[in-house]
C-alpha positions in Angstrom: 4.9 43.1 -27.1 4.1 42.8 -30.8 4.5 39.8 -33.0 3.6 38.9 -36.6 1.2 36.2 -37.4 -0.5 34.8 -40.5 -4.1 35.5 -39.5 -4.4 38.8 -41.4 -7.0 37.7 -43.9 -8.9 35.6 -41.4 -9.1 38.5 -38.9 -11.1 40.5 -41.4 -13.8 37.8 -41.6 -14.2 36.4 -38.1 -13.3 37.4 -34.5 -9.8 36.4 -33.6 -7.6 36.5 -30.6 -4.1 35.8 -29.4 -2.9 34.1 -26.2 0.6 35.1 -24.9 2.2 33.3 -22.0 5.8 33.3 -20.7 7.6 30.3 -22.0 10.8 32.0 -23.2 13.7 33.9 -21.5 12.6 37.5 -20.8 14.2 39.9 -23.2 15.5 37.1 -25.5 15.4 38.1 -29.1 13.2 35.9 -31.3 14.5 34.2 -34.4 17.9 33.5 -32.8 19.2 30.2 -31.5 18.9 31.1 -27.8 15.2 31.7 -28.2 14.8 28.3 -30.0 16.9 26.4 -27.5 15.2 27.9 -24.4 11.9 26.6 -25.6 13.1 23.0 -25.2 13.7 23.4 -21.4 11.5 21.8 -18.8 10.4 25.2 -17.4 9.3 26.2 -20.9 7.3 23.0 -21.3 5.5 23.7 -18.0 4.6 27.2 -19.3 3.4 25.7 -22.6 1.2 23.1 -20.8 -0.4 25.9 -18.7 -0.9 28.0 -21.8 -2.6 25.1 -23.5 -4.9 24.7 -20.5 -5.8 28.4 -20.6 -6.5 28.1 -24.3 -8.6 25.0 -23.9 -10.6 26.6 -21.0 -11.2 29.7 -23.0 -12.5 27.7 -25.9 -14.8 25.8 -23.6 -16.1 29.2 -22.3 -16.8 30.3 -25.8 -18.5 27.0 -26.7 -20.7 26.8 -23.6 -21.5 30.5 -23.1 -23.6 31.9 -25.9 -23.5 35.4 -24.4 -19.8 35.4 -24.4 -19.7 34.3 -28.0 -22.3 36.9 -29.0 -20.3 39.6 -27.2 -17.2 38.6 -29.2 -19.1 38.9 -32.4 -20.5 42.3 -31.4 -17.1 43.6 -30.5 -15.8 42.3 -33.9 -18.6 44.2 -35.7 -17.8 47.4 -33.8 -14.1 47.2 -34.5 -14.4 46.4 -38.2 -17.3 48.8 -38.7 -18.0 49.5 -42.4 -14.6 48.5 -43.6 -14.7 45.9 -46.4 -11.9 43.4 -46.8 -10.7 42.6 -50.3 -7.6 40.5 -51.3 -5.0 42.3 -53.2 -4.3 39.1 -55.1 -6.4 38.9 -58.3 -8.9 36.1 -58.4 -7.4 34.6 -61.5 -3.8 34.7 -60.1 -2.1 31.4 -60.5 0.6 30.3 -58.0 4.2 30.7 -59.4 5.0 27.0 -59.3 8.0 27.4 -61.6 9.6 30.1 -59.4 13.1 28.9 -58.4 12.6 25.8 -60.6 16.3 25.4 -61.3 17.2 25.4 -57.6 14.4 23.0 -56.8 15.5 20.6 -59.5 19.1 20.8 -58.1 18.2 20.1 -54.5 15.1 17.9 -54.7 17.1 14.6 -55.3 19.3 15.4 -52.3 16.3 16.2 -50.1 14.5 13.0 -51.2 17.6 10.8 -50.4 17.9 12.6 -47.0 14.3 11.8 -46.2 14.6 8.2 -47.3 17.7 7.6 -45.2 15.8 8.7 -42.0 13.0 6.1 -42.4 
């Protein structure tokens, strides 16, 4: 199984990993309502709790076992090799805060009133 994530830039700087555990319906297509709804079930919650325990235990192993942490760093160095990371975004690039300004100005008052009603 493959999945996208937002760790691309981080993964070039430090060792990273992913934890996959079954909490969804097998074969269910992601980014569709059945996938979202199935994650609200009690069986999915049990899987998520077990996944969290595995993640917590793995982190404890890394914190308490210097050899394991050093091995992760060594594998990282071997995998990255001589490759150098550089961002394709120029250093002086400013965020496009005015992008979609018209739409934001149109919808912001409605959004604010919606948020205030819920409080």
